[in-house]
C-alpha positions, 0 to 999 in steps of 0.5 A: 750369845746370851740365854734369856731365862724366864722369871721363876713364876713362868717356869714353875707351872711348867715344871709342876706339870712335868713332875706330875706327868712323870709321877703319874706315868711311874705310878701306872707302870708300878701298878701294872708291873705289880699286876702282871704276875696275876694276869699271866697266871690267870691267862695260863702263861706264868712261865712266860712272865718275862716275855709278857713283862718285856712286851708290856714295857716295850709297848708302853715305851713305844706309845709314849712318843706317839701320845706326845706327837698327837698332843703336838698335832691336835693339842693336849686336850684332844689327845687325852681320854677325858673330853672337856666342855668348851664354854 
């Protein structure tokens, strides 16, 4: 069995998109994780910060495959929050 590898120019856009998606997800996690203590303090639940953080990370982890499956079913542009004009 032989494995056919696409030319380098075909792989580059896919890898760039994958790296950007991971970068944006990590950035969002870092921003929210930094803001969680302030959010918990404003809500009066600072003693429960560990539960709040764990529930946020669990919900975020559970939502990722849902967004991926929605992109598979309806297309990537339908699963994003920004509408696009069709020409």
